[in-house]
C-alpha positions as CSV (number, residue, x, y, z in Angstrom):
1,X,0.0,0.0,0.0
2,X,1.3,3.4,-1.0
3,X,1.9,5.7,2.0
4,X,0.5,9.2,1.6
5,X,3.3,11.8,1.7
6,X,3.1,14.9,3.8
7,X,1.5,17.9,2.0
8,X,3.3,21.2,2.1
9,X,2.1,24.5,0.6
10,X,4.8,26.9,-0.8
11,X,3.7,30.5,-1.2
12,X,6.1,32.5,-3.4
13,X,7.3,33.6,-6.8
14,X,7.9,31.6,-10.0
15,X,11.5,31.6,-11.2
16,X,11.7,31.2,-15.0
17,X,15.3,29.9,-14.7
18,X,14.1,27.2,-12.2
19,X,17.2,27.9,-10.1
20,X,15.2,29.2,-7.1
21,X,11.7,30.2,-6.1
22,X,8.8,27.8,-6.4
23,X,10.6,25.6,-8.8
24,X,13.4,25.0,-6.2
25,X,10.7,24.4,-3.6
26,X,9.1,21.7,-5.8
27,X,12.4,19.9,-6.3
28,X,13.4,20.1,-2.6
29,X,10.0,19.0,-1.2
30,X,9.8,16.1,-3.7
31,X,13.4,15.1,-3.0
32,X,12.4,14.8,0.7
33,X,9.2,12.8,0.2
34,X,6.6,15.6,0.4
35,X,3.8,16.5,-2.0
36,X,4.3,20.2,-2.8
37,X,1.4,22.5,-3.7
38,X,2.0,26.1,-4.7
39,X,0.4,29.5,-4.3
40,X,2.0,31.8,-6.8
41,X,2.6,35.4,-5.7
42,X,4.4,36.7,-8.8
43,X,5.9,35.8,-12.1
44,X,9.6,36.7,-12.6
45,X,11.6,36.9,-15.8
46,X,15.1,35.9,-14.7
47,X,18.0,33.7,-15.6
48,X,21.2,32.6,-13.9
49,X,22.7,36.1,-14.2
50,X,19.9,38.5,-13.3
51,X,16.3,39.3,-12.4
52,X,14.9,41.3,-15.3
53,X,11.2,41.7,-14.3
54,X,8.8,40.9,-11.5
55,X,5.0,40.9,-12.0
56,X,2.7,40.3,-9.1
57,X,-0.4,38.2,-9.5
58,X,-3.7,39.9,-8.8
59,X,-5.2,39.9,-5.3
60,X,-8.2,38.0,-6.7
61,X,-6.0,35.2,-8.2
62,X,-3.9,35.0,-5.0
63,X,-7.0,34.5,-2.9
64,X,-8.5,32.0,-5.3
65,X,-5.4,29.8,-5.0
66,X,-5.6,29.7,-1.2
67,X,-9.3,28.9,-1.3
68,X,-8.9,26.2,-4.0
69,X,-6.3,24.3,-2.0
70,X,-8.2,24.8,1.2
71,X,-11.3,23.3,-0.4
72,X,-9.5,20.1,-1.1
73,X,-6.9,19.1,1.5
74,X,-5.2,21.1,4.4
75,X,-1.4,21.0,4.5
76,X,0.9,19.6,7.1
77,X,3.1,22.7,6.9
78,X,3.3,26.0,5.0
79,X,6.3,27.9,3.7
80,X,5.9,31.6,2.8
81,X,8.6,33.4,0.8
82,X,8.3,36.2,-1.8
83,X,5.4,38.6,-1.3
84,X,6.0,41.5,-3.8
85,X,3.3,43.9,-2.8
86,X,1.7,45.3,0.4
87,X,-1.7,44.1,-0.5
88,X,-0.4,40.5,-1.0
89,X,1.4,40.7,2.4
90,X,-1.9,41.7,4.1
91,X,-3.8,39.1,2.2
92,X,-1.3,36.4,3.2
93,X,-1.5,37.5,6.8
94,X,-5.3,37.0,6.6
95,X,-5.0,33.5,5.3
96,X,-2.3,32.5,7.8
97,X,-4.5,33.7,10.7
98,X,-7.3,31.6,9.3
99,X,-5.0,28.5,9.0
100,X,-3.7,29.0,12.6
101,X,-7.3,29.2,13.9
102,X,-8.6,26.2,11.9
103,X,-5.5,24.1,11.9
104,X,-3.3,25.0,14.8
105,X,-1.1,22.0,14.3
106,X,0.1,23.3,10.9
107,X,3.7,24.6,11.1
108,X,4.4,27.9,9.2
109,X,7.9,29.0,8.1
110,X,8.5,32.5,6.7
111,X,11.5,33.1,4.4
112,X,11.5,36.8,3.8
113,X,13.0,36.8,0.3
114,X,14.0,40.3,-0.8
115,X,16.7,39.8,-3.4
116,X,18.2,37.0,-5.5
117,X,20.9,35.6,-3.3
118,X,23.7,35.4,-5.9
119,X,23.2,38.9,-7.1
120,X,22.6,41.4,-4.3
121,X,21.4,44.0,-6.7
122,X,18.6,41.8,-8.0
123,X,15.9,43.2,-5.8
124,X,12.6,41.3,-5.9
125,X,10.7,43.4,-3.4
126,X,10.4,47.1,-2.6
127,X,11.7,48.4,0.7
128,X,8.2,49.6,1.7
129,X,6.9,46.1,1.4
130,X,9.8,44.8,3.6
131,X,8.8,47.3,6.3
132,X,5.3,45.9,6.7
133,X,6.3,42.2,6.6
134,X,6.9,41.9,10.3
135,X,3.9,44.0,11.3
136,X,1.6,41.6,9.4
137,X,3.2,38.2,9.4
138,X,5.4,37.7,12.5
139,X,2.5,36.8,14.8
140,X,1.3,34.2,12.4
141,X,4.5,32.2,11.8
142,X,6.5,29.6,13.8
143,X,9.9,30.4,12.3
144,X,11.2,33.3,10.3
145,X,14.4,32.6,8.4
146,X,16.2,35.8,7.2
147,X,19.8,36.1,6.1
148,X,21.8,38.8,7.9
149,X,21.0,41.4,5.3
150,X,17.3,40.7,5.4
151,X,17.4,40.6,9.2
152,X,18.9,44.1,9.3
153,X,16.4,45.5,6.8
154,X,13.4,44.0,8.7
155,X,14.5,45.0,12.2
156,X,17.2,47.7,12.0
157,X,19.4,45.5,14.2
158,X,22.9,44.9,12.8
159,X,23.8,41.4,12.1
160,X,27.5,42.1,12.6
161,X,27.1,42.1,16.4
162,X,27.7,39.1,18.8
163,X,24.8,36.7,18.9
164,X,24.2,37.6,22.5
165,X,23.7,41.2,21.7
166,X,21.4,40.3,18.8
167,X,19.4,38.1,21.1
168,X,18.9,40.9,23.6
169,X,17.8,43.3,20.9
170,X,15.2,40.8,19.7
171,X,13.5,41.0,23.1
172,X,10.8,43.4,21.8
173,X,9.9,41.0,19.0
174,X,9.8,38.0,21.4
175,X,7.4,40.0,23.5
176,X,5.1,40.4,20.5
177,X,5.3,36.9,19.1
178,X,6.7,33.5,20.1
179,X,8.1,33.0,16.6
180,X,11.6,31.6,16.5
181,X,14.2,33.4,14.4
182,X,16.7,31.5,12.2
183,X,19.5,33.9,11.3
184,X,21.3,32.4,8.3
185,X,25.0,33.0,8.0
186,X,25.5,31.9,4.4
187,X,26.7,35.4,3.3
188,X,29.5,35.7,5.9
189,X,33.2,35.6,5.1
190,X,34.5,33.3,7.8
191,X,35.6,29.7,7.0
192,X,32.4,28.5,8.8
193,X,28.7,29.1,8.1
194,X,26.7,29.3,11.3
195,X,22.9,29.6,11.3
196,X,21.5,30.7,14.7
197,X,18.1,29.6,15.9
198,X,16.8,32.0,18.6
199,X,13.8,32.0,20.8
200,X,13.1,34.0,24.0
201,X,15.1,31.6,26.2
202,X,17.8,30.0,24.0
203,X,20.4,30.4,21.3
204,X,21.5,27.4,19.3
205,X,24.1,27.5,16.5
206,X,24.3,25.1,13.6
207,X,27.9,25.2,12.2
208,X,29.1,23.8,8.9
209,X,32.3,24.4,6.9
210,X,31.9,27.1,4.3
211,X,32.3,25.3,1.0
212,X,34.2,26.8,-1.9
213,X,31.5,26.2,-4.5
214,X,30.0,28.5,-7.2
215,X,26.6,26.9,-7.9
216,X,24.7,28.4,-5.0
217,X,21.4,29.8,-6.4
218,X,18.4,29.0,-4.4
219,X,20.3,28.3,-1.2
220,X,17.8,30.2,1.0
221,X,14.8,28.8,-0.7
222,X,16.2,25.3,-0.4
223,X,17.0,25.6,3.3
224,X,13.6,26.9,4.3
225,X,11.8,24.3,2.1
226,X,13.9,21.5,3.6
227,X,13.1,22.8,7.1
228,X,9.3,22.9,6.4
229,X,9.5,19.4,4.8
230,X,11.1,17.8,7.8
231,X,8.6,19.6,10.1
232,X,5.8,18.2,7.9
233,X,7.3,14.7,8.4
234,X,6.7,15.2,12.2
235,X,10.2,16.2,13.3
236,X,10.5,18.8,16.0
237,X,12.2,22.1,15.2
238,X,15.7,21.3,16.5
239,X,15.8,18.0,14.6
240,X,14.3,19.6,11.5
241,X,16.9,22.3,11.5
242,X,19.7,19.9,12.0
243,X,18.5,17.9,9.0
244,X,17.9,21.0,6.9
245,X,21.4,22.2,7.5
246,X,22.8,18.7,6.6
247,X,20.6,18.7,3.5
248,X,22.0,22.1,2.4
249,X,25.5,21.0,2.8
250,X,24.8,18.0,0.6
251,X,23.0,20.2,-1.9
252,X,25.9,22.6,-2.1
253,X,28.3,19.7,-2.7
254,X,26.2,18.5,-5.6
255,X,25.3,21.8,-7.3
256,X,25.3,21.9,-11.1
257,X,26.3,24.6,-13.7
258,X,23.3,25.5,-15.7
259,X,23.6,28.9,-17.5
260,X,26.3,31.5,-17.4
261,X,25.8,32.6,-13.8
262,X,25.6,30.7,-10.6
263,X,23.9,27.3,-11.0
264,X,21.3,25.7,-8.8
265,X,21.9,23.4,-5.9
266,X,21.8,19.6,-6.3
267,X,19.2,17.4,-4.7
268,X,21.1,15.0,-2.4
269,X,18.1,13.1,-0.9
270,X,17.5,12.2,2.7
271,X,20.4,13.4,4.9
272,X,22.3,10.1,5.6
273,X,25.9,11.3,5.3
274,X,27.5,11.9,8.7
275,X,30.0,14.4,7.2
276,X,27.1,16.7,6.4
277,X,25.7,17.0,9.9
278,X,26.3,20.4,11.5
279,X,28.2,21.0,14.7
280,X,25.9,22.2,17.5
281,X,27.1,25.1,19.5
282,X,25.6,27.5,22.1
283,X,26.9,30.3,24.3
284,X,25.3,28.4,27.3
285,X,26.7,25.0,26.4
286,X,29.1,23.2,28.8
287,X,32.6,24.2,27.7
288,X,33.6,20.6,28.6
289,X,31.5,19.0,25.9
290,X,34.4,18.9,23.5
291,X,37.5,16.9,24.4
292,X,39.1,17.2,21.0
293,X,40.0,13.6,21.3
294,X,37.8,10.5,20.7
295,X,36.8,8.4,23.7
296,X,38.2,4.9,24.0
297,X,36.8,2.4,21.5
298,X,34.4,-0.4,22.1
299,X,35.1,-4.1,21.3
300,X,32.5,-4.5,18.5
301,X,32.7,-8.3,18.8
302,X,31.2,-8.0,22.3
303,X,28.3,-5.9,21.2
304,X,24.8,-7.4,20.7
305,X,22.2,-8.0,23.3
306,X,22.6,-5.1,25.9
307,X,20.7,-5.7,29.1
308,X,20.1,-2.6,31.2
309,X,19.5,-3.6,34.8
310,X,19.0,-1.9,38.2
311,X,20.9,-4.2,40.5
312,X,24.1,-6.1,40.9
313,X,22.0,-9.3,41.2
314,X,20.4,-8.8,37.8
315,X,23.8,-7.9,36.3
316,X,25.3,-11.2,37.6
317,X,22.4,-13.1,36.1
318,X,22.7,-11.7,32.6
319,X,26.5,-12.0,32.5
320,X,26.3,-15.6,33.5
321,X,24.2,-16.2,30.3
322,X,27.1,-15.1,28.1
323,X,26.1,-11.4,27.6
324,X,29.2,-9.3,26.8
325,X,27.8,-5.8,27.2
326,X,25.5,-4.5,30.0
327,X,24.6,-1.4,32.0
328,X,24.0,-0.9,35.7
329,X,21.3,1.8,36.0
330,X,20.5,2.4,39.7
331,X,17.6,4.7,39.8
332,X,17.6,5.7,43.5
333,X,21.2,5.8,44.9
334,X,19.8,6.4,48.5
335,X,18.5,2.8,48.7
336,X,21.9,1.2,48.3
337,X,25.6,1.5,49.0
338,X,26.3,3.1,45.6
339,X,30.1,2.8,45.6
340,X,30.0,-0.8,46.7
341,X,27.5,-1.7,44.0
342,X,29.6,0.0,41.3
343,X,32.7,-1.9,42.5
344,X,30.8,-5.2,42.4
345,X,29.6,-4.4,38.9
346,X,33.1,-3.6,37.7
347,X,34.4,-6.9,39.3
348,X,31.6,-8.9,37.5
349,X,32.6,-7.3,34.2
350,X,36.2,-8.4,34.7
351,X,35.1,-11.9,35.8
352,X,33.0,-12.4,32.7
353,X,35.2,-10.5,30.2
354,X,32.3,-8.1,29.5
355,X,31.8,-4.4,28.8
356,X,29.9,-3.1,31.8
357,X,28.8,0.5,31.8
358,X,27.7,2.6,34.8
359,X,24.7,4.9,34.2
360,X,25.1,8.5,35.4
361,X,27.6,8.3,38.3
362,X,30.6,9.3,36.3
363,X,32.7,10.5,39.3
364,X,32.4,7.1,41.1
365,X,32.9,5.3,37.8
366,X,36.3,7.1,37.4
367,X,37.3,6.5,41.1
368,X,36.4,2.8,40.9
369,X,38.0,2.2,37.5
370,X,34.9,1.3,35.5
371,X,35.0,0.1,31.9
372,X,32.6,2.8,30.8
373,X,29.9,5.3,31.8
374,X,26.6,6.1,30.1
375,X,25.2,9.6,30.1
376,X,22.0,11.2,29.1
377,X,21.7,14.5,27.3
378,X,21.1,16.5,30.5
379,X,24.2,15.0,32.0
380,X,26.4,16.5,29.2
381,X,25.8,19.9,30.6
382,X,27.3,19.1,34.0
383,X,29.7,16.1,33.5
384,X,33.5,16.7,33.1
385,X,34.0,14.9,29.8
386,X,37.6,15.8,29.7
387,X,38.2,14.0,33.0
388,X,36.2,11.0,31.8
389,X,38.2,10.8,28.6
390,X,41.5,11.3,30.4
391,X,40.7,8.4,32.7
392,X,40.3,6.1,29.7
393,X,36.6,5.3,30.3
394,X,34.4,4.5,27.4
395,X,31.4,6.8,27.0
396,X,27.9,6.1,25.8
397,X,25.4,8.9,25.1
398,X,21.6,8.8,24.9
399,X,20.1,10.5,21.9
400,X,16.5,11.1,20.8
401,X,16.8,12.5,17.2
402,X,19.1,14.2,14.7
403,X,19.9,17.2,16.9
404,X,21.1,15.2,19.8
405,X,22.9,12.8,17.5
406,X,24.8,15.7,16.0
407,X,25.6,17.1,19.4
408,X,26.7,13.6,20.6
409,X,28.8,12.9,17.5
410,X,30.9,16.0,18.0
411,X,32.0,14.6,21.4
412,X,33.3,11.4,19.6
413,X,31.8,8.9,22.2
414,X,32.4,5.2,22.3
415,X,28.8,4.5,21.3
416,X,25.5,6.4,20.7
417,X,22.2,5.1,22.0
418,X,19.2,5.7,19.8
419,X,15.9,5.9,21.5
420,X,13.3,5.6,22.5
421,X,12.1,3.3,19.7
422,X,8.7,2.3,21.1
423,X,6.6,3.5,24.0
424,X,8.4,2.5,27.3
425,X,7.2,2.2,30.9
426,X,10.7,2.1,32.5
427,X,11.1,5.9,32.6
428,X,9.3,9.2,31.6
429,X,10.4,10.3,28.2
430,X,10.2,13.9,26.9
431,X,10.3,12.9,23.3
432,X,8.0,10.8,21.1
433,X,8.9,7.2,20.1
434,X,11.2,7.1,17.1
435,X,9.9,4.0,15.3
436,X,11.8,1.7,13.0
437,X,12.0,4.0,10.0
438,X,13.8,6.7,11.9
439,X,16.0,4.1,13.6
440,X,17.1,2.7,10.2
441,X,18.0,6.3,9.1
442,X,20.0,6.8,12.2
443,X,21.8,3.5,11.9
444,X,22.7,4.3,8.3
445,X,23.9,7.7,9.2
446,X,26.3,6.4,11.9
447,X,27.3,3.1,10.3
448,X,31.1,2.6,10.4
449,X,31.5,5.9,12.3
450,X,30.4,5.1,15.8
451,X,28.7,2.0,17.3
452,X,24.9,2.3,17.9
453,X,22.6,0.9,20.5
454,X,18.8,0.9,20.0
455,X,16.8,1.3,23.3
456,X,13.3,1.9,24.5
457,X,10.2,-0.3,24.6
458,X,11.9,-3.2,22.7
459,X,10.2,-6.5,23.5
460,X,11.3,-10.0,22.5
461,X,8.8,-9.9,19.7
462,X,10.3,-6.7,18.3
463,X,14.0,-7.6,18.7
464,X,14.5,-9.0,15.2
465,X,12.9,-6.1,13.4
466,X,15.0,-3.7,15.5
467,X,18.2,-5.6,14.9
468,X,17.6,-5.7,11.1
469,X,17.8,-1.8,11.0
470,X,21.6,-2.2,11.2
471,X,22.2,-1.1,14.8
472,X,25.2,-2.8,16.6
473,X,23.3,-3.5,19.9
474,X,19.8,-3.7,21.2
475,X,19.2,-2.7,24.8
476,X,16.4,-4.5,26.7
477,X,15.0,-4.1,30.2
478,X,11.6,-5.6,30.9
479,X,12.0,-8.3,28.3
480,X,14.4,-9.9,30.7
481,X,13.4,-8.6,34.2
482,X,9.7,-9.4,33.7
483,X,10.2,-12.7,31.9
484,X,8.9,-15.9,33.6
485,X,12.4,-17.4,33.3
486,X,14.9,-14.5,33.0
487,X,17.9,-16.8,32.4
488,X,16.3,-18.6,29.5
489,X,14.9,-15.3,28.1
490,X,18.4,-13.8,28.2
491,X,19.9,-16.7,26.3
492,X,17.0,-16.8,23.8
493,X,17.3,-13.0,23.1
494,X,21.0,-13.2,22.8
495,X,20.7,-16.0,20.2
496,X,18.1,-14.1,18.3
497,X,20.4,-11.1,17.9
498,X,23.3,-13.3,16.9
499,X,21.1,-15.1,14.3
500,X,20.3,-11.8,12.8
501,X,24.0,-11.1,12.4
502,X,24.5,-14.4,10.5
503,X,21.7,-13.6,8.1
504,X,22.4,-9.9,7.5
505,X,26.1,-9.4,7.6
């Protein structure tokens, strides 16, 4: 059965060269598995060298396009770009208010296109129109994505300041609207391109190397359409932005020369290349989250079934069944002699020649000489990663999507845990279940780069399907601890994973 793709609406101008505009939106959305529907705001006469003419559609035609689409099927997300006249800006604001009222779950991204990016003199919109964009649209959109020149035109705030100063000067806009601002750094001159995602409480940077390429037309269009496509697929904003940044890097690498000017970007498909992932930075991020050296390697031959247990007794049970990787996760340290239990766990790992990880308690793990420590995302903000790395401990990191994978990968851990795959009752989770399709994407992205562990809600019945996504280990909890015969269940689950290896490798 064919799965219905997400529907996105792209509101913008037609580019006769097909390098940018709605034509670029169509190619990008289709490349990312979306069905793209368009609302045309203007017809342009342009080629790879220049914009020669811009002619706005009538207000009546603009409104008819909105109504025609709305009469048929609502979108999963909307991207708004070039609006060449004040009356079209106001009309668009009207339709967006209606969409937000009738379909509040629909994500809206606004890319305030003002000039063709490759030729700064190729103005597509008058300055007077630019002035009224924020007044009419800001309150209706979830994300606004100006480059630094557009940002300065819209707000009067210089984009040449530190990101902290820019953030403070946006306070008045955050008071008016919860819209997030994505300040694109593609026109900078440094050897890195940093796009900053800002909201009232946070600043997150997505950093990629600045590529020396000439076919760059439609970069802004492509980034915003990729962003809205991933949001339409159900990814949250941080994940969608991480993916969009990776997509742009791949698109820039595969650009093609068509015409005498700058050519269009390529269409690299779903972001599955680890080299294209951005580095995640933030002024508030723990300065210790980069050791500049990789953590000690895992023994891949000892990966496979990965029980996560809450006592030394359970740890001894699973290791006696031949398991070679396990984790001690003590939820309440006040109920036990924590140091003694960690020492016993380390001794059991040595006795059974197994890779035993200690969850959370990294200071004691270092003091007691543990094989490795496992940390959650929240732990990365407080743990001394340099100290853990210097002690020679292996490091595993929990992740829940592309954003956290990108953040974890920059630390160069010993393994990355991918979760939670299915609904789980063992702990409260802030994210939604990932499912097998996303897990397969993550496993492909990280294959051969860093070992992967699938975790969360994985039962005996689901183990084979999870293992076949290509992950190196599958973490289980209740499939063992709630089994009628835990010893037999452990041996059976271990054999099931190893059988998968024989079939699939």
